[in-house]
C-alpha positions, 0 to 999 in steps of 0.5 A, a space after each residue: 692203628 696207624 694213621 695210614 690205616 685209619 678209615 678215611 671217613 668220619 675221623 677227619 678231625 683226628 688226622 695228623 694234618 688237621 691236628 697240626 693245622 689246629 695247633 698252628 691256628 691256636 698259636 696264631 690267635 694267641 700270639 696275634 691277640 695282643 696286636 689285634 686288640 692294640 694292647 701295649 705290653 707293659 714292658 718294664 722299661 717304660 722310659 725307653 718305650 718312647 724312643 724305641 717303640 718300633 724296636 720293642 714291638 719287634 722284640 716282643 714279636 720275636 720273643 713270643 715265638 719262644 713260648 710255643 717252643 717251650 710248650 712243645 719241648 715240655 709237652 713232648 720231651 720233659 713231661 713224658 720223660 721226667 714228670 710222668 716218671 716222677 723225676 721231679 727234681 730233674 724236671 724242675 732243674 731242666 725247666 729252670 735251665 729252659 727259662 734261663 735259655 729263654 732269658 738269654 735269647 731275650 737278652 741277645 735280641 734286646 742288646 745285640 739285635 735291636 740295640 736297646 740300651 739298659 737291659 735289666 735281667 731281673 726286670 726282664 725275668 719278672 716280666 716273662 716269668 708269668 708267661 713261662 709258668 702259664 705256658 708250662 702249666 698248659 703244656 703239662 696239662 695238655 700232655 697228661 690229657 693227651 696220654 689219658 685219652 690215648 690210654 682210654 682208646 687203647 683200653 677200649 680197643 683191647 676190650 673190644 678185641 677181647 670181647 670178640 675173641 671171647 664170644 668166638 670162643 664161647 660160640 665154638 664151645 656151643 657148636 660141638 655140644 650141639 653136634 654131640 647131642 644130634 649125633 646121639 639122636 641119629 644113633 637112637 634112630 638107627 637102632 630103632 630102624 626108624 624110617 625117619 632116619 633119612 629125613 632126619 639126616 636132611 634136616 640135620 644138614 640144613 641145621 648144620 648149614 645154618 650153624 656153620 654159615 648163617 651164624 658168622 654174622 653178629 646177629 641173625 633174624 629172630 625168625 631164623 633163630 626160632 626156625 632153627 630152634 623148632 627144627 631141633 625140637 622136631 629132631 628130639 620129638 622124632 627120637 622120643 615119640 610119645 614117650 615124653 610130652 613136649 609142649 611147644 609154643 614158638 610165636 614171632 610177630 609177623 609185622 616186626 623184624 627183630 634180630 638176636 645173637 645166633 645160637 643163644 637160645 638153643 642151650 636152654 632147650 638142649 639142657 631140658 632134653 639132656 637132663 629132663 628125660 633120664 631116670 625121671 617119672 613122667 618126664 615132660 618139657 614145656 617151651 614157650 617163646 613170644 615177643 611183646 613190645 620188643 621184649 622176648 619172653 622165653 621159658 623152658 620147663 622140664 621135670 627133673 629128679 634132684 635125687 637121681 644118681 645120674 652121672 653127668 658127662 664131661 660136656 654137662 653144663 657147657 651150654 648154660 654156662 656159656 649162654 650166661 656169659 654171652 648174655 652178660 657180655 652182649 646184652 648187659 642190663 638189657 636181659 634178665 635170666 632166672 633159673 629156678 628149681 621148684 619141687 620136681 620142675 627145673 625152669 629157665 626164664 629169659 627176658 631179652 630186650 630186642 631193641 
C-alpha cells in the first residue's frame, strides 16, 4: 500500500516524515555525543593538537558527516544491489573504494581546508577504520532487517487477501448447494399438491434474504444463524411429514450475545437430510445445539446404510468439505470437529469457542 493511501490513524510512526525525523534525531545524538560529553578525540597527531586544537575540532566535526553518507550509501545502494545478490567481491571492492574516498576527503580537509601540517595517511586510516567498519556493519544489518520486515508484511497481507478470497469462494460454493436442496423440496411439495407450498415459498424467500444480504458481514449473531437453521429444518419437516422422526433442540443463551460465521452449521444439517433419508430402514435425524461457558456444542446424528448402492450426485460432499476448510481457516485450534460412523449412525460433533 502506498504512503498516500495508508490510513491516517494508528500508524503515525510509520509515515515517511516520522521516519526521516527519527533518523535525523539519531544521527544528531550520535554525532553530538562526544562533544556533549566533552571527550577529546584521540587523534593520532597529539603533538599537533595543542597548536591546532580549533582546527582539529572543525576537522572532526566535518569528518563526522561522512559516516551518515557511508551508512545510507551502503544501506540503499551497495547492500541491496550487491550484498543481497551475493556479489561479495564487487561489494568488498566498492567498500574499499568508499573508504579510500573518505580518506581522500579527510586528507583534503586536513591539508587544504584547515592547513594542518604533517598529514599521515597510515595513522589517519587506522584512526578512521574502526568507525567505518562499525558504520557499514550497522548499515548492512539495518538494511537486512528492514527488508525482512517488509517481506513479512507483504507475506502477511498476501495471506490475508488469500484468506478473504478463499472464504468468499467457499461461501459461494455453499449457496448453490443449499438452493438446489430447497428447490428439490419445493418440487416435492408441488407433486404432493401440499397447501404448504405457498407458506414454504414465503419462508424460502426470507431464507434467501438472509443468505444473500445478511451474510455479507464477517460474522452474524448466533441467534440469527440458529433461526435460519430452524427455518431450514421446518422446510424439511414439511417435505417428509411423519415419515422421518426429526428431533431438534436448538437452545441459545438468552442473556449472552455471541457471533458466528454465517452458513457454517447448515452443511451438517443438509448432509443429514441428504444422506440419512434414502434407502434406509427407520431413518431418523437428531439435532442438538446449545452453548455452555462460551462454547458452542453442536451435534447432528442420522441413520445411514453403508451398504446402500446409492449413487451420489456431483454435489455430494461439497458442504462438509467446505465447512471443514472454513473451520480450519477461521477458528484454527478454537474448534474441534469429530465425524464418526458407528454401526448404523453417522454423527457429526462440533465444539466451537465463540470467544
